[in-house]
N, C-alpha and C positions, 0 to 999 in steps of 0.2 A: 419896845412895841415892834419898830421897824422888824424884828429877827421874828416875833412872833407873826406878825404880818408874811415874812415871806414863808415861813413853816405852813400858814394856811395856803398861801400860793401852789406848794409844791404839795398838799394833800391830796389840793383839786386842781391838777395836775391832770389825771387821767379821765376827770372828766371831761377836759377841752378835748385830750387827744379823739376819746372817743364823739365828743360832736363835732369836731372838724372832720373826723372819717364819714359819720353822720352824711353829715350837708355834705361834700363832695360827690357819694355816692347817690344822692336823691335831689340831686337839681334838676329841674322840670325840664322840658322842650315843649314848642310848640305845640298843637296840634289841628293839621291842618284841616279845612274849608275838606267838606264831606268825611271829617270821620265821624258825624252822627251816621249816616245811613251806609256808613259799610260796618260799622261796630266798632268801632276802633275805639270810639270818645266811652263807652262805658265799661272795654277796658280799662282804659287807662284810667279811670275814677277808681276802678278794683286796685289796681297798681299804688297808686296813693293810696289806700284805706289801707295796703302791707306794709306801706313805706313806712308812712302815720303809726301804726302797731309798730312794727321795729323802734322806733324813737322811743317811743313810748316806754319799749323795754328797757333799754338805754338810760333815759334818763328817772326811772325808778332807783336803780340802781346808782345810779350818781346823781343823790340829793343831796342839795346844796347844805340841806342844815344836820348834816352828819357830824360833823368836826364843830358845831358851835353855834354863835349867832351868824347868821349870814348877811353879805349885806346885801340890801334889799333897797327896793326903789322907796324914798320917802312922800309921806300924802294920801291923798284921799285920790283909787283908780281905779278904775273898773273894764270891763268888756259886758259886750251881747251878740247871740247869735242866736237866728234862725232860717230853720230851713225846711222847704214843705216839696213834696211833692205826690204829685195825683194825677191815677192812669185812668181810660176810661177806651172802652174798645171790646177787643177781646175779654180784655180783663179788666177790671176796675178794683182799685187799690189806692190807699190813700197813709201818708207819711209824712209826719209832724213832729220838730222836736226844736226846743226853745232852751236856750242854756245862756247863766248869766253870772257873772263873778263882781262883787266888788272889795276893794281889801283897801288898807287904812295901814302905814307902818311909820312909828313916830317912835324914837331911840332904841329902845330895849323893848316896846310892847308893839306886836303883829298880829294880824288880825284880818281874817277872810270872812265873807257870804254867798254860797254861790244858790244856784238851786238849777233846775234841768227835767224836762218836760218833753216828754215822748207821750204820740197817741199814731195809732198803726190801726188801717185793714187790710185784712186780706183781700185777694183775689173774687170771694165768694160775700166783699161789704160786712164781712163780720168782721169782731174789735180785736187784735190781734197783740197790742199793747198800749196800758193806759197805764201809766206812772208819772208820779210828781214825787221831786225828792227837793228836799234843801238841805243844808250841810253847813254853819260852821267852826271854824279851828284859830282858835289864840293860843298866843304866847306870852310869854314875859322873860326876859331872860335878865337873872342875876348877875351872869358869869358867862363865862365860857362852860363851863359845866352844869351848875345849878337853873334852873328856872322850872317854874309856870305854864301848866296847859289848863286851855279852855276846851273840847271836844265834845260834837253837839251836832245830830242827822237826826230828821225823820222823810221816811220813803213810806209811800202810799201807791199800792198795787189794786188797780180798780177791776183787775180780773182775777183777783184772787177769793173767789167767791164761788155759789155753786149754781150758779146762771146758766151755767153750759150742760145741766144735767137732761137729760133725752138726745143731746146733739152729739155730742161725740162719745169716746171711748169713754169708760168707768175709770180706768184707769189720767186719764188725763183731769178728768173730772176731781180725784181723787189727790189727784200728785196740786191740783189747784186749788181744793182747799187744806192741804199741807204748808202752801204757801205763808207767807205775811200777811195780811192786809193792810196792816200796820206796823209800821217798826220805831219806834225815835229811841233814843239815847243822848240825853247830856249828863256830863261829867267833868270833874274838876282835878288835878292832882300834879305832884312834882311831875319830875326829870333830872336824871342826876349820866354825866357820863362821865364813867366809869374808866373807860381808858380813851384816852387821849391824842394821842400819839402816829408819828407819818405815817404807820407799818399799821393800826388798829386803830379802829374808832369802835366804843361797845356804850351804846347807853340803855336807860333802862325807866320807864315810868310809871306809875301805879294811879288809879286814879280813885274814886267814887262818886256815886249817880245817881238817876232817878234812871230806868227806862220803859215803857210802855208798848205791849205787843197786840197783836190781833190776828188770830190767823183768819183764813179762810173759813174752813170751819163754823168759827166763835162768831163770825163775820153772819155768816150764812143762816144759824143757828143747827145744824145740822154735818154729821159727817159719813161715808161710806169706809165700811166694816165688811175686808172679806169675812165669807162665810163656806161653812164645811165643803159647800157645791161644788165651791170656784166663784160663787156671782159673791155680788154685796149687795149687803142689808143698812139702810138709812138706818140713824143714831143720830137722837135729838141732843145736842149739845145747849149747855145752861147758861158757863159762864160766856157775857158776853168780850170777856179784854183778861190782861195776866198786865200786871202793872207792881214795881214794886224799888226797890235799891238795887243798883247794880253796881258793879267791879269791874273794871276794866285792867289790864298788865299786859305790859308791851316790849317788847328789846328789837332791838338793830345793833347787829353788828357787823363790822366790815372789817376783810382782811387783803392785804395783799402783801404775796408773799415775795412777789420781783416786778420790777416794770412789765411784763407780762399778763401775770395772770392774778387778778384778784377776787374774794366769796364773799355774799353781802348771804347775811339768815333773819329775817324778819319775822316777829311772832306777834301775835295777838289771842288775847284771854279774856270774853266779854261772856261774866255772870250773874244776873239776875234770881232772886229769889222763886217765880213761879216763869218765867221764860228760860226758854231754850237755851244752855250754854253755848256758846258757840267760839271756835281756836281757827286761827290761821297760819300758817306757816308755810313762807315763801324761801326756798335753797336757790342760791344763783350762783354760779362760776362764770366769772367771765375771760374771756384771751384777745388779746390784741396781738395778732400769730405775724402780723406783719406792719406796715404803715397804711397800709392799704384792706387792708383784713381783720374782722373783729366780730366773734361770736360770743354770744349768749349763750348760756344753758339753765334753765331754772327749771323746780319740780316743787311744785304749789299741791299742799293740802289744805282741804275745808271740811271741819267735823261742823254737824249742825247736834244736837242729842232729842232724840228721842223720833229720828227720820228713820225708812226703810231701809235706808243705804246712809248709815249717818255719815260715809268721809266720802267728801269726791277728791279725787288724782289728778295733777294734768301737768305732763311736762311738755316744756316749752324750749323751742327753741330758734333763735334770732341771729341771724348773720348780718353783716353788712360789707360791701365789695367796693371800694369804691376805685373808679382811674382814669 
């Protein structure tokens, strides 16, 4: 058992190195009086946002569940965070966010429920965000290789409809109509770690469940279709939603070449009878070039069936330098 724990410590050493480096680089200093009027506070807030985003990039690759059932806090615990910002004067806007998570870990059984509410109005007083999401994540570990999972998600986008018709560019309205106004999935299935060594960890999982979707066009009852003249025709949409059996297949690959470089490749494929297929793939390369410098380069591909442009690609670069 001690040898097993030692191997696990070796496997997670890379995460510790990055965490230490990030902590050193992102230590905060107090902002002095007068910072608000001079604009220093606003810039400092953006600096913190960038720092947090970089930390999140490294945390995703340093997933503590890659190698087996991670040691986690036992019992029931959670957190709740709320933020609100409203402005008046030369411009009027409001932004509200509420996020919370409740977790319970008991031996091999681990589960958590999360929620996120986001509402916003732009400087003209028009809504620019109205989203509510809930997630559920559960796992039961039979041993270091075999586990069972439960995944659930339901999202509501209040702006995915045709309410802005006549107020915005038709392209913007058409984008709203193509977005999901409702999108939910619940699935269960097995997972297995095919490779679980010091250098390489690869786990795959597949599940079956139920998927429900409603596009903005289905919610509004109409869609905009480009005509030969370059304009748009309004076309009635009769079906109100899509639902049916859904399937999800996932792969998580980690490989360390040496003490300096490791790569990750995360792939997810979600399919159902009536709703659009969704595929995501993120490939990441992590370099620890020195004790002070670490870099992560990622390439993310997101595919959604039946969109005008089906594939979105994003190149990401994160650098941490501590001194």
